[in-house]
N, CA and C atoms as a LAMMPS dump frame, in Angstrom:
ITEM: TIMESTEP
0
ITEM: NUMBER OF ATOMS
456
ITEM: BOX BOUNDS ff ff ff
-5.0000000000000000e+02 5.0000000000000000e+02
-5.0000000000000000e+02 5.0000000000000000e+02
-5.0000000000000000e+02 5.0000000000000000e+02
ITEM: ATOMS id mol type element x y z
1 1 1 N -412.115 325.146 -316.025
2 1 2 C -411.498 325.573 -314.778
3 1 3 C -411.322 324.352 -313.877
4 2 1 N -410.112 324.116 -313.369
5 2 2 C -409.879 322.937 -312.532
6 2 3 C -410.606 323.049 -311.195
7 3 1 N -410.97 321.904 -310.668
8 3 2 C -411.676 321.842 -309.396
9 3 3 C -410.732 322.199 -308.251
10 4 1 N -411.228 322.956 -307.279
11 4 2 C -410.429 323.335 -306.116
12 4 3 C -410.139 322.103 -305.273
13 5 1 N -409.014 322.14 -304.572
14 5 2 C -408.71 321.048 -303.65
15 5 3 C -409.687 321.138 -302.477
16 6 1 N -409.821 320.052 -301.748
17 6 2 C -410.728 320.019 -300.598
18 6 3 C -410.308 321.061 -299.564
19 7 1 N -409.001 321.221 -299.391
20 7 2 C -408.492 322.2 -298.43
21 7 3 C -408.874 323.622 -298.843
22 8 1 N -408.703 323.948 -300.112
23 8 2 C -409.057 325.282 -300.614
24 8 3 C -410.551 325.544 -300.465
25 9 1 N -411.345 324.53 -300.783
26 9 2 C -412.796 324.676 -300.669
27 9 3 C -413.201 324.885 -299.201
28 10 1 N -412.573 324.127 -298.301
29 10 2 C -412.866 324.263 -296.87
30 10 3 C -412.495 325.664 -296.382
31 11 1 N -411.353 326.179 -296.831
32 11 2 C -410.948 327.532 -296.445
33 11 3 C -411.938 328.565 -296.969
34 12 1 N -412.422 328.348 -298.178
35 12 2 C -413.42 329.257 -298.758
36 12 3 C -414.682 329.266 -297.893
37 13 1 N -415.146 328.081 -297.494
38 13 2 C -416.342 327.983 -296.652
39 13 3 C -416.13 328.664 -295.302
40 14 1 N -414.963 328.45 -294.718
41 14 2 C -414.666 329.052 -293.421
42 14 3 C -414.499 330.568 -293.534
43 15 1 N -414.242 331.048 -294.724
44 15 2 C -414.143 332.488 -294.95
45 15 3 C -415.49 333.178 -294.828
46 16 1 N -416.557 332.438 -295.098
47 16 2 C -417.906 333.003 -294.99
48 16 3 C -418.345 333.111 -293.534
49 17 1 N -418.212 332.012 -292.801
50 17 2 C -418.548 331.989 -291.375
51 17 3 C -417.93 330.752 -290.745
52 18 1 N -417.8 330.786 -289.435
53 18 2 C -417.253 329.636 -288.71
54 18 3 C -418.204 328.45 -288.868
55 19 1 N -417.631 327.266 -288.914
56 19 2 C -418.434 326.052 -289.059
57 19 3 C -417.932 324.999 -288.094
58 20 1 N -418.831 324.089 -287.728
59 20 2 C -418.419 322.955 -286.917
60 20 3 C -417.761 321.93 -287.83
61 21 1 N -417.117 320.971 -287.219
62 21 2 C -416.476 319.911 -287.997
63 21 3 C -417.513 319.145 -288.816
64 22 1 N -418.662 318.883 -288.209
65 22 2 C -419.726 318.145 -288.901
66 22 3 C -420.234 318.917 -290.121
67 23 1 N -420.466 320.224 -289.962
68 23 2 C -420.947 321.041 -291.077
69 23 3 C -419.947 321.029 -292.229
70 24 1 N -418.683 321.173 -291.886
71 24 2 C -417.639 321.189 -292.905
72 24 3 C -417.534 319.841 -293.608
73 25 1 N -417.617 318.778 -292.822
74 25 2 C -417.56 317.422 -293.388
75 25 3 C -418.702 317.204 -294.38
76 26 1 N -419.91 317.631 -294.001
77 26 2 C -421.071 317.462 -294.879
78 26 3 C -420.917 318.239 -296.184
79 27 1 N -420.392 319.457 -296.086
80 27 2 C -420.187 320.266 -297.295
81 27 3 C -419.163 319.615 -298.225
82 28 1 N -418.103 319.061 -297.65
83 28 2 C -417.07 318.417 -298.46
84 28 3 C -417.594 317.128 -299.093
85 29 1 N -418.397 316.391 -298.358
86 29 2 C -419.009 315.173 -298.901
87 29 3 C -419.97 315.541 -300.027
88 30 1 N -420.725 316.624 -299.82
89 30 2 C -421.647 317.126 -300.836
90 30 3 C -420.936 317.416 -302.157
91 31 1 N -419.718 317.924 -302.054
92 31 2 C -418.923 318.25 -303.244
93 31 3 C -418.191 317.029 -303.808
94 32 1 N -418.445 315.869 -303.208
95 32 2 C -417.909 314.59 -303.676
96 32 3 C -416.385 314.484 -303.601
97 33 1 N -415.813 315.013 -302.522
98 33 2 C -414.393 314.795 -302.268
99 33 3 C -414.24 313.416 -301.634
100 34 1 N -413.093 312.81 -301.784
101 34 2 C -412.831 311.47 -301.257
102 34 3 C -412.803 311.505 -299.719
103 35 1 N -413.34 310.474 -299.055
104 35 2 C -413.365 310.437 -297.581
105 35 3 C -411.966 310.593 -296.952
106 36 1 N -410.962 309.969 -297.575
107 36 2 C -409.601 310.074 -297.036
108 36 3 C -409.11 311.522 -297.099
109 37 1 N -409.4 312.183 -298.222
110 37 2 C -408.996 313.57 -298.412
111 37 3 C -409.71 314.481 -297.4
112 38 1 N -410.972 314.191 -297.155
113 38 2 C -411.76 314.978 -296.2
114 38 3 C -411.153 314.863 -294.802
115 39 1 N -410.807 313.642 -294.403
116 39 2 C -410.219 313.422 -293.079
117 39 3 C -408.909 314.191 -292.918
118 40 1 N -408.075 314.133 -293.945
119 40 2 C -406.788 314.842 -293.909
120 40 3 C -407.023 316.343 -293.756
121 41 1 N -407.96 316.875 -294.509
122 41 2 C -408.265 318.311 -294.461
123 41 3 C -408.791 318.704 -293.081
124 42 1 N -409.705 317.914 -292.51
125 42 2 C -410.278 318.235 -291.21
126 42 3 C -409.224 318.203 -290.11
127 43 1 N -408.339 317.22 -290.171
128 43 2 C -407.256 317.131 -289.183
129 43 3 C -406.338 318.343 -289.309
130 44 1 N -406.005 318.687 -290.535
131 44 2 C -405.124 319.831 -290.789
132 44 3 C -405.758 321.134 -290.279
133 45 1 N -407.037 321.321 -290.552
134 45 2 C -407.736 322.534 -290.109
135 45 3 C -407.851 322.594 -288.583
136 46 1 N -408.078 321.438 -287.97
137 46 2 C -408.165 321.392 -286.513
138 46 3 C -406.799 321.705 -285.898
139 47 1 N -405.748 321.187 -286.518
140 47 2 C -404.391 321.405 -286.011
141 47 3 C -404.012 322.881 -286.047
142 48 1 N -404.421 323.588 -287.095
143 48 2 C -404.072 325.011 -287.178
144 48 3 C -405.131 325.906 -286.508
145 49 1 N -406.162 325.291 -285.93
146 49 2 C -407.132 326.029 -285.13
147 49 3 C -408.273 326.681 -285.891
148 50 1 N -408.491 326.275 -287.131
149 50 2 C -409.58 326.883 -287.9
150 50 3 C -410.929 326.217 -287.646
151 51 1 N -410.917 324.983 -287.171
152 51 2 C -412.173 324.375 -286.727
153 51 3 C -411.974 323.908 -285.288
154 52 1 N -412.809 324.435 -284.424
155 52 2 C -412.766 324.118 -283.004
156 52 3 C -414.201 324.206 -282.498
157 53 1 N -414.807 323.048 -282.287
158 53 2 C -416.22 323.022 -281.897
159 53 3 C -416.473 323.728 -280.561
160 54 1 N -415.524 323.655 -279.647
161 54 2 C -415.672 324.316 -278.348
162 54 3 C -415.764 325.831 -278.534
163 55 1 N -414.825 326.385 -279.283
164 55 2 C -414.801 327.832 -279.537
165 55 3 C -416.051 328.25 -280.324
166 56 1 N -416.43 327.426 -281.305
167 56 2 C -417.623 327.704 -282.097
168 56 3 C -418.845 327.782 -281.188
169 57 1 N -418.976 326.81 -280.283
170 57 2 C -420.143 326.74 -279.398
171 57 3 C -420.226 327.963 -278.484
172 58 1 N -419.097 328.383 -277.946
173 58 2 C -419.081 329.553 -277.055
174 58 3 C -419.519 330.805 -277.821
175 59 1 N -418.937 331.014 -278.985
176 59 2 C -419.285 332.203 -279.794
177 59 3 C -420.74 332.15 -280.256
178 60 1 N -421.186 330.978 -280.684
179 60 2 C -422.55 330.8 -281.168
180 60 3 C -423.547 331.117 -280.043
181 61 1 N -423.285 330.568 -278.859
182 61 2 C -424.195 330.778 -277.73
183 61 3 C -424.274 332.259 -277.365
184 62 1 N -423.137 332.912 -277.33
185 62 2 C -423.119 334.336 -276.978
186 62 3 C -423.873 335.169 -278.015
187 63 1 N -423.64 334.871 -279.293
188 63 2 C -424.332 335.601 -280.361
189 63 3 C -425.838 335.376 -280.309
190 64 1 N -426.246 334.137 -280.169
191 64 2 C -427.679 333.836 -280.18
192 64 3 C -428.384 334.419 -278.964
193 65 1 N -427.7 334.455 -277.832
194 65 2 C -428.305 335.024 -276.631
195 65 3 C -428.457 336.538 -276.787
196 66 1 N -427.391 337.202 -277.184
197 66 2 C -427.43 338.663 -277.207
198 66 3 C -428.081 339.24 -278.464
199 67 1 N -427.81 338.673 -279.617
200 67 2 C -428.329 339.247 -280.864
201 67 3 C -429.719 338.716 -281.198
202 68 1 N -429.877 337.405 -281.179
203 68 2 C -431.153 336.8 -281.58
204 68 3 C -432.121 336.579 -280.423
205 69 1 N -431.664 336.883 -279.208
206 69 2 C -432.499 336.748 -278.004
207 69 3 C -433.095 335.353 -277.871
208 70 1 N -432.231 334.364 -277.845
209 70 2 C -432.682 332.986 -277.638
210 70 3 C -432.206 332.508 -276.279
211 71 1 N -432.981 331.613 -275.707
212 71 2 C -432.648 331.08 -274.4
213 71 3 C -431.734 329.871 -274.48
214 72 1 N -431.222 329.445 -273.338
215 72 2 C -430.273 328.334 -273.291
216 72 3 C -430.789 327.016 -273.873
217 73 1 N -432.055 326.697 -273.656
218 73 2 C -432.585 325.428 -274.184
219 73 3 C -432.555 325.417 -275.706
220 74 1 N -432.963 326.507 -276.31
221 74 2 C -432.97 326.583 -277.779
222 74 3 C -431.546 326.596 -278.329
223 75 1 N -430.653 327.303 -277.666
224 75 2 C -429.255 327.34 -278.09
225 75 3 C -428.663 325.931 -278.039
226 76 1 N -428.97 325.197 -276.975
227 76 2 C -428.484 323.815 -276.824
228 76 3 C -428.937 322.957 -278.01
229 77 1 N -430.208 323.036 -278.343
230 77 2 C -430.761 322.24 -279.451
231 77 3 C -430.103 322.621 -280.769
232 78 1 N -429.919 323.918 -281.007
233 78 2 C -429.297 324.376 -282.252
234 78 3 C -427.837 323.926 -282.35
235 79 1 N -427.132 323.924 -281.23
236 79 2 C -425.743 323.456 -281.241
237 79 3 C -425.673 321.973 -281.589
238 80 1 N -426.567 321.193 -281.02
239 80 2 C -426.614 319.748 -281.32
240 80 3 C -426.9 319.55 -282.806
241 81 1 N -427.842 320.314 -283.347
242 81 2 C -428.184 320.197 -284.77
243 81 3 C -427.005 320.559 -285.664
244 82 1 N -426.156 321.439 -285.205
245 82 2 C -424.991 321.846 -285.992
246 82 3 C -423.826 320.882 -285.845
247 83 1 N -423.981 319.874 -284.989
248 83 2 C -422.945 318.851 -284.882
249 83 3 C -421.995 319.008 -283.719
250 84 1 N -422.305 319.887 -282.79
251 84 2 C -421.47 320.029 -281.604
252 84 3 C -421.808 318.879 -280.657
253 85 1 N -420.799 318.322 -280.015
254 85 2 C -421.011 317.215 -279.073
255 85 3 C -421.938 317.66 -277.947
256 86 1 N -422.77 316.734 -277.462
257 86 2 C -423.737 317.061 -276.406
258 86 3 C -423.048 317.594 -275.152
259 87 1 N -421.888 317.037 -274.821
260 87 2 C -421.159 317.477 -273.628
261 87 3 C -420.736 318.941 -273.759
262 88 1 N -420.248 319.295 -274.941
263 88 2 C -419.806 320.68 -275.176
264 88 3 C -421.008 321.62 -275.15
265 89 1 N -422.089 321.238 -275.825
266 89 2 C -423.296 322.074 -275.862
267 89 3 C -423.853 322.269 -274.454
268 90 1 N -423.861 321.206 -273.672
269 90 2 C -424.361 321.277 -272.303
270 90 3 C -423.48 322.194 -271.455
271 91 1 N -422.175 322.012 -271.58
272 91 2 C -421.221 322.827 -270.819
273 91 3 C -421.369 324.308 -271.166
274 92 1 N -421.481 324.612 -272.448
275 92 2 C -421.577 326.004 -272.892
276 92 3 C -422.89 326.639 -272.428
277 93 1 N -423.996 325.92 -272.547
278 93 2 C -425.283 326.517 -272.15
279 93 3 C -425.391 326.652 -270.634
280 94 1 N -424.685 325.821 -269.898
281 94 2 C -424.684 325.967 -268.428
282 94 3 C -423.909 327.2 -267.982
283 95 1 N -422.993 327.652 -268.8
284 95 2 C -422.199 328.827 -268.425
285 95 3 C -422.934 330.145 -268.698
286 96 1 N -424.097 330.072 -269.332
287 96 2 C -424.868 331.295 -269.576
288 96 3 C -425.364 331.825 -268.236
289 97 1 N -425.029 333.042 -267.952
290 97 2 C -425.369 333.707 -266.705
291 97 3 C -426.892 333.866 -266.597
292 98 1 N -427.456 333.515 -265.444
293 98 2 C -428.914 333.617 -265.242
294 98 3 C -429.401 335.061 -265.332
295 99 1 N -428.576 336.002 -264.873
296 99 2 C -428.954 337.415 -264.949
297 99 3 C -429.003 337.879 -266.403
298 100 1 N -428.026 337.399 -267.202
299 100 2 C -428.019 337.746 -268.632
300 100 3 C -429.259 337.174 -269.32
301 101 1 N -429.576 335.924 -268.976
302 101 2 C -430.755 335.278 -269.557
303 101 3 C -432.013 336.063 -269.2
304 102 1 N -432.119 336.465 -267.951
305 102 2 C -433.282 337.219 -267.485
306 102 3 C -433.365 338.574 -268.184
307 103 1 N -432.231 339.226 -268.34
308 103 2 C -432.189 340.535 -268.993
309 103 3 C -432.608 340.438 -270.466
310 104 1 N -432.103 339.409 -271.156
311 104 2 C -432.44 339.219 -272.568
312 104 3 C -433.933 338.904 -272.718
313 105 1 N -434.451 338.046 -271.84
314 105 2 C -435.873 337.707 -271.885
315 105 3 C -436.731 338.936 -271.611
316 106 1 N -436.303 339.75 -270.665
317 106 2 C -437.045 340.978 -270.34
318 106 3 C -437.061 341.934 -271.526
319 107 1 N -435.92 342.081 -272.185
320 107 2 C -435.825 342.953 -273.365
321 107 3 C -436.743 342.45 -274.466
322 108 1 N -436.717 341.152 -274.711
323 108 2 C -437.579 340.548 -275.725
324 108 3 C -439.046 340.804 -275.395
325 109 1 N -439.396 340.597 -274.148
326 109 2 C -440.78 340.81 -273.714
327 109 3 C -441.184 342.272 -273.874
328 110 1 N -440.292 343.177 -273.538
329 110 2 C -440.6 344.61 -273.656
330 110 3 C -440.857 345.025 -275.103
331 111 1 N -440.136 344.41 -276.045
332 111 2 C -440.354 344.767 -277.449
333 111 3 C -441.701 344.252 -277.955
334 112 1 N -442.142 343.149 -277.417
335 112 2 C -443.398 342.567 -277.885
336 112 3 C -444.62 343.07 -277.138
337 113 1 N -444.447 343.452 -275.893
338 113 2 C -445.597 343.818 -275.062
339 113 3 C -446.354 345.012 -275.646
340 114 1 N -445.631 345.891 -276.346
341 114 2 C -446.283 347.057 -276.966
342 114 3 C -447.273 346.623 -278.047
343 115 1 N -446.957 345.523 -278.716
344 115 2 C -447.835 345.031 -279.782
345 115 3 C -449.114 344.412 -279.216
346 116 1 N -449.071 344.047 -277.953
347 116 2 C -450.202 343.354 -277.336
348 116 3 C -451.048 344.279 -276.457
349 117 1 N -450.949 345.587 -276.629
350 117 2 C -451.635 346.554 -275.766
351 117 3 C -453.144 346.343 -275.698
352 118 1 N -453.752 345.997 -276.801
353 118 2 C -455.22 345.907 -276.833
354 118 3 C -455.756 344.56 -276.338
355 119 1 N -454.861 343.654 -275.999
356 119 2 C -455.296 342.336 -275.512
357 119 3 C -455.59 342.385 -274.019
358 120 1 N -456.442 341.443 -273.595
359 120 2 C -456.712 341.374 -272.163
360 120 3 C -455.495 340.772 -271.449
361 121 1 N -455.362 340.988 -270.148
362 121 2 C -454.172 340.552 -269.402
363 121 3 C -453.868 339.049 -269.521
364 122 1 N -454.903 338.229 -269.541
365 122 2 C -454.682 336.781 -269.649
366 122 3 C -454.086 336.417 -271.01
367 123 1 N -454.578 337.033 -272.057
368 123 2 C -454.039 336.787 -273.399
369 123 3 C -452.596 337.259 -273.493
370 124 1 N -452.281 338.388 -272.864
371 124 2 C -450.91 338.888 -272.846
372 124 3 C -449.98 337.868 -272.179
373 125 1 N -450.437 337.353 -271.028
374 125 2 C -449.636 336.357 -270.305
375 125 3 C -449.413 335.12 -271.16
376 126 1 N -450.478 334.648 -271.793
377 126 2 C -450.404 333.445 -272.626
378 126 3 C -449.402 333.638 -273.763
379 127 1 N -449.482 334.796 -274.404
380 127 2 C -448.556 335.084 -275.511
381 127 3 C -447.118 335.21 -275.009
382 128 1 N -446.957 335.834 -273.874
383 128 2 C -445.613 336.014 -273.313
384 128 3 C -444.985 334.664 -272.971
385 129 1 N -445.763 333.798 -272.347
386 129 2 C -445.258 332.466 -271.991
387 129 3 C -444.917 331.686 -273.257
388 130 1 N -445.77 331.749 -274.255
389 130 2 C -445.515 331.045 -275.519
390 130 3 C -444.264 331.546 -276.215
391 131 1 N -444.12 332.869 -276.28
392 131 2 C -442.955 333.47 -276.926
393 131 3 C -441.664 333.048 -276.228
394 132 1 N -441.625 333.196 -274.922
395 132 2 C -440.412 332.871 -274.172
396 132 3 C -440.105 331.37 -274.218
397 133 1 N -441.14 330.558 -274.218
398 133 2 C -440.934 329.1 -274.316
399 133 3 C -440.34 328.721 -275.664
400 134 1 N -440.91 329.266 -276.734
401 134 2 C -440.397 328.968 -278.077
402 134 3 C -438.962 329.438 -278.249
403 135 1 N -438.618 330.511 -277.6
404 135 2 C -437.257 331.043 -277.706
405 135 3 C -436.265 330.284 -276.822
406 136 1 N -436.76 329.357 -276.001
407 136 2 C -435.859 328.489 -275.248
408 136 3 C -435.459 328.98 -273.873
409 137 1 N -436.255 329.861 -273.285
410 137 2 C -435.94 330.328 -271.941
411 137 3 C -436.454 329.321 -270.916
412 138 1 N -435.779 329.247 -269.791
413 138 2 C -436.118 328.26 -268.761
414 138 3 C -437.463 328.599 -268.12
415 139 1 N -438.157 327.578 -267.638
416 139 2 C -439.441 327.822 -266.96
417 139 3 C -439.28 328.767 -265.762
418 140 1 N -438.144 328.685 -265.064
419 140 2 C -437.906 329.568 -263.92
420 140 3 C -437.834 331.029 -264.37
421 141 1 N -437.143 331.267 -265.475
422 141 2 C -437.022 332.627 -266.007
423 141 3 C -438.392 333.146 -266.436
424 142 1 N -439.136 332.301 -267.135
425 142 2 C -440.473 332.698 -267.598
426 142 3 C -441.366 333.033 -266.403
427 143 1 N -441.367 332.16 -265.408
428 143 2 C -442.197 332.376 -264.229
429 143 3 C -441.801 333.66 -263.518
430 144 1 N -440.502 333.862 -263.376
431 144 2 C -440.018 335.056 -262.695
432 144 3 C -440.463 336.325 -263.426
433 145 1 N -440.353 336.328 -264.752
434 145 2 C -440.752 337.512 -265.528
435 145 3 C -442.254 337.739 -265.487
436 146 1 N -443.017 336.692 -265.702
437 146 2 C -444.481 336.821 -265.738
438 146 3 C -445.024 337.175 -264.356
439 147 1 N -444.501 336.528 -263.329
440 147 2 C -444.942 336.771 -261.954
441 147 3 C -444.619 338.204 -261.538
442 148 1 N -443.398 338.68 -261.827
443 148 2 C -442.999 340.043 -261.477
444 148 3 C -443.831 341.068 -262.233
445 149 1 N -444.127 340.783 -263.505
446 149 2 C -444.919 341.701 -264.321
447 149 3 C -446.349 341.794 -263.784
448 150 1 N -446.874 340.676 -263.277
449 150 2 C -448.243 340.665 -262.753
450 150 3 C -448.354 341.532 -261.508
451 151 1 N -447.261 341.612 -260.723
452 151 2 C -447.28 342.417 -259.5
453 151 3 C -447.212 343.911 -259.807
454 152 1 N -446.645 344.283 -260.958
455 152 2 C -446.479 345.717 -261.286
456 152 3 C -447.792 346.377 -261.648
């Protein structure tokens, strides 16, 4: 069976899920396509709008915030790891609404707090702060949630 062209392979990969330019480049290099051929394919895909790091970053941030319940700091780091430019990642994570972030963090906390019923209040707080920190929520959001919960 003849080997697929770099363009066909790239389209196949993009059929599974959206990818950044860096991710696509790495996959094509992995398959040992020529660097010149890879560049031509990436330019062609960018021209027809199939790879757009800005659009990818916006969709990724929205999905991770709402579905995976991750905070802006963690989303920023994951975008950088996927090859999105720091400026784009910073711009996208700054556009995350603080109320949305607070709501997602509250939902996450509510799902976990039931599991911690038998713990003392200090242990609950410690676990809540750790969970929200690992998920990438801002210190202000964490403080606001923990402080408000302590008053209830």
